[in-house]
C-alpha positions, 0 to 999 in steps of 0.5 A: 846647394848641389855638389860641385862635382857630382859623382853620378848623372841623374840617368846613372842614379835612376839605373842603379836605383831601379836595379836595386829595387828590382832585386828586393821587390815584393819580398824577393831575396838573393841566392848567394851562389858565389862560393869560391872553388875551395869553399865549394870543394868543402861542401862537395866533400861533405856529400862525398863528391869530387871537387871538379869544374864539371861537378860544380857546373852540374850542381849550379845547373840544377839550381838555375834550371828550376821552374820560372816561378823561382823568380817570385822568390829570388830577385838576384843571384850572386855568381863566382867568376867561373860560374858567370861563364859556364853553360848548361848541358844545352850550351846556354850561358847560366847568366842568360838563363837567369835573366830570362827568368827575370833574375838580376845577375851579380858577381863576387868582386873581392879577392880575399883577405890580407893581414893587418899588421899589429892587430890580433889576426885581423884582416882587410880585403883585397881587390881594389886594384883593377876593380874598375876595369873588371866592373866594366867588363862584367857590365858588358857581360850582363852583370848588374850588381856586385858583392864585396865581403869584409870580415870582422871578428869579436875577440880580445881587442877585436875588432880594432878601430884600425880594422873597422876603418880600413874595411869601411873605407875599402867597402866605400871605395868598392861601392863608388867604383861599382856605381861608376860602372853601372853596378849596384854594390852590395855592401857586406860588413860581416861580424863573424859569429865565432866566439862566446860573446853574448847578444848584447856584445854583438849588437854593440860591435855591429852598431860600431861597424855599421856606423863606420861603414855608412860614414865612409860611404857618405865620405866617398859620395856613394849614392845610397838609393843605388846600394844594398846592405848585406849584414850579419844578423845580431846573434850570440857567438856560436860558443855562447852558453846562453840561448836567445829566441828569434824575437830577441835576435830580431829586436837586437838586429833591427835596433842596430840597423835603426840606429845606423842605416839611413832610410835611403837604403832600399833593401837589407839582405841578411847573410845566413852566417853559419846558421842552419836553414831553419834558424835563418828562416825563423830569424828572418821571420821574426825580424819582419815582425819586429815592431820597431820602424823599418824603412828598408825592405828586409830580406835574405842573401843566403848561400848555405841556408838555401843550398844545403838541403839541395846538395844533400838531396843531389849527392852527385847523382843525375837521377836525383834532379827532381829531389834536388830542385824540390829541396831548393825550391822549398828553401827559397820560397819559405823565407819569402812567403814568411816575409810577405806574410809578416809584412801584413802582421807589421802593418796590423801592428801599426794600425794600417790593416785590421789584425788577422791574428793574435800573436804578440810582438816581441818585447823590446830589450834594454839598450846595450852598453859598451862591454868593458872588455872591448876597446876601440883603440 
């Protein structure tokens, strides 16, 4: 029986589904260019460039004014509020430049963390107040999708059940509000890579978090076909002494997703989570070669992993425009090309195409079990 109080009309559902499919079509991914003023300042500081609005604008212009062929690799760009209303040196709005290239424009919607009392320094995300009005205005201004990042960490008694449930419900409420205003919500529950936890521990936590998020999305009547997921890859903590191969990361990641993410979700765009440019590309490559069932399109939503080389090449100098754009194009095209290539590899594994190479798929790891040191209470 149909729901008595449908949240969306058929027309709204079709629009949301079409937008989500456009973003991840044909191996495309997302450029996360939504760094706040402070975060961008940290990155500019590394190349000894002053953190001014003009310098931020100049760097964004270099990225957004690359050749139109970038639209074969990038399906969507997430912008910060400041960037949405900035213009290039000829007076053209960045958002219009992106749209002319066939790229979908998105916006960062969360407004930072707030502490959860009685927990080990855990947080929830602010920004629900006035969100509907902001979404409505952004839609009028040409935005078609939003992003909301919830952060959970692995530590003593973390993540707690309170942090998991609170962030899951905030993500679900945000997603519902986005869809009511015609925006596709990117749901981003990030399990931070800080700490010395191993791969199996991260997989266990990631599964718990994702299961809670999709329970909340269902409770809030969110239309999954009109959403995208932006999760962390399952990796060991940065301080973990044991090293894992991209194939091990891929197996743990796809296993966690297979157990928790409904097939109705059209695409999963991984965050880079502090990984180097090369590691982010190699891990995504291995994920798209994983022999487990993958009913979703698996792509990227990278920020630093697409921009670090470009920032270094730029150095704040206009004369470095060509080198900057070449560095950006190289990073943007690389994960997409590998993703398309390895989708053919997976089809060969499944017997849909004759195999064209002799690479062996990764060997499945044992199921992970809840570590004794983690308590969800």
